[in-house]
N, C-alpha and C positions, 0 to 999 in steps of 0.2 A: 471857754471850753475847759473842762476839768481834765487835767493831765495825770491820770492814775492808771496803773497797769490793771489787767483783769484780776490778777492775784490780790492786789491791794483792794480793789472794789469788793471782791469776795470776802476778804477779811473784815472790811467795814460792814458789809451786809450781815455777816455772822455776829458781829458785835451788837448791831442794832436788834437782831433777833432775840438776843439775850439768853439763849438756851445753852451756850457753851461758855466756859471760862477762857481767859486770854491764852493760857497754855494750850488748851484744846483747839482753839482757833489757829494758833501758830502751827500746830501739828497738821491740822486739816488743810491749811493753805501752803504748807511746805516751807515754813520759816523755822529757823533754828530754835528760837525760844520766844517767850511772851514779850520780851523787851522790843522785839521787832514790831509787834502789834502796837505797843505804846508809841513807838516812833512814827508809825504810819498815822496814828490818830492825832499826832501833833502837827502834821502837815496842814497847811492852809487849804490845799485841794481836798483833803479828806474831810475837813470841816464843811467845806462847800458841798461836797457830795452828800454828807449826812443831812445837811439842811435841805438839799434837793429831795432826798428820800422822804424826809419828814413832811415837806410840803405836798409831795405826791400822795402820801398816806392820808393827810388831812383832806385833800381834795376828793380822794376816793371815799372817805368816810362821810363827807358832806353829801356826795352824790347818792350814797346808799341811804342816808337819812332822808333826803328829799324824795327818793323813790318810795320810801315807806311812810312818808308823812300822811298820805291819804288814808292808809290803813289805820294809823294811829288816831287820826281825826274821827274815823268811823267808830273805833273802839270808845273814844271819848263820848261820842253821841249816844252809844249804847248804854254806857254807864250813866250818863246824865238822864236818860229816859227811864232808868230803873230796870233795864233789860239785863240783869245779872242773876246768876244762880245763887241760891242761899249759901252753898259751900264756897263760893268765890268771894263772898263779902269781906272776908279777912284779908284778901290780897288786893282789894280795890285801891287802897291808899298807895301801895307800892306801884301798882299799875298806872295810877294817875301820875305819879312822879315820873315814871318812865316815859309815858306819853308826852308829858309836858317837856321833858328833856329832848325827846325826838323832835317835837314841833319847834322848840326854840332853836335847836341846832340846824334845822332846815329853813330857818328864817321866818317861821310863823310864830306869832305870839298873840296874847289877848289884845294887843294894840291893832292887829290887822286881821283878826278873825272875828266874825260875828256869827253867833249861833242863834237861829230863829226857831221858836217853838211853833211848829206847824200842826200840832195836835189840836183837836177840837177843845174849846175852852172848858166844857164840862168834864173832860177827861183829865184836865190838869190837876196836879196835886198842889194844895195851898202851902204857903210858907209855914203855917202853923202845923200842918201834917208832917212836914219835913222835920221841923224842930222837935216835935213829939217823938218821931221815929228815932232821931238822934239821941234824945234823952233816954229812951228805952234801950237802945243799943249800948249806950254808955253804962247803964246799970248792969247789963249783961257782961260786958268785957271792956274794961277801961283801956286796955293796951291796944285795942284795934279800932279806936274811934277817932275820927277827925273832929276837932272842935270847930263848929261853924256858927257864926253869929249873924243875925239878920242886919243888913246895912241900914243905917238911919238916914 
């Protein structure tokens, strides 16, 4: 059990929020000056409380990521199938990075996800078509192209 007063807990929470400086926190919590805040932060109980808050925040973030992982996977499939608007092509790389980050943080990765192409074979785009499209895009705008090489 962490033995801190409500006033001390409030001060710690305000420190972790990061929007006020130590003097403002001292004033907000009714302490004489900022040195009181520094003394609170040196207590072992305060360190434990901060760790507890951090762990709770990480747990909440992981829960949010897991809840949104399905949507991220759906977006990934849309991009992989070419279902993107012309004006969105410049943001695809950033979107892919964000999707990858969400999937990884929610415990999903290329090691445990398998994407199956369920389209009809004649509707599939060949590797050569993809590489040609990449070369054409590279010529148009070098800053917004991902370099993809065919695996051997």
